[in-house]
N, C-alpha and C positions, 0 to 999 in steps of 0.2 A: 661281567658278564666275558668269557672268554671260549674260544672256540677253535676247531680246528679245521682247516683248511684241504681241501686233494681236491684236484683234477677230476672232471666228470667220467672221465674216463674210467679213471684206478676205483672212483665210485662203483661204480657198474660193475666191473670187477670183483668187487668185495662184495657186494649185492649179491650177485648169481651165486660168488660161493658159498654165502651164510644163504641157508633156507628162514631160518631166524629175521634174519634181517630183512628179507624180501618184501617183510608181511606191512614195514614200513615207508617202506618205496612207494612212488606211484608216477606215472610218466604226464606231466602238461604242460602245457607251453605256455610263455609269459604272459599271453592274451586271458590263458585259460585262468593259472592265476589271479590273474585282474579281474577277473568275472567275480572269482571266489571270494576274495575281499572286499570288490566292492558288493556283494551278497550281504557278508556278516556284517559291514557296516552299516549298510542300510538296515537291517535288521535289528542291532545293538541299540541305534539312533530312538527307532519305533519304540521298542522294549524298556528303554532311558525315558522314553516320553511319557510313557504310559505309568511307568512309579512315580514319576513328576505330576502327573496329573493326578494322584489318589494322595497326593503329598508324602510318599514313602524318601524322595530324593527332590534336591532341589538342585537344579542343572545351571550351570555357570558355565561361561568359555576355560574351556581345561581343566573345567571343577566337578566333581559329582557332591552333594553335599549329603550326607545321609540323617536323612529328617526323624524316621518313625523307626525305627527297628523290627519294631511287631509285626508294621505292615508286611513289612522286607521279610521275615520269619515264615511267615504265613504266607507267603507268595511260595518264597524257596522250600520249602515244605510241600505244598501243595506238587511243585515237581519234581518231586522224590528226591529233593539233594538230601 
């Protein structure tokens, strides 16, 4: 994956000049971003443990093995995906 690096000030100028881009820009401190990431990690861990408990997946360190596709499709279908 490749990316583009630009200075924060320049990015701010571009975002302010382009109304469509502003929708994708938000202000947050590193601490706040860390809190968001930790929350996402916690929620993901909980959901994976639930899937493991019903036999839909099997969790191993660094791996997730899909065990029951039907169960996963029922769960995902119930979420509207």
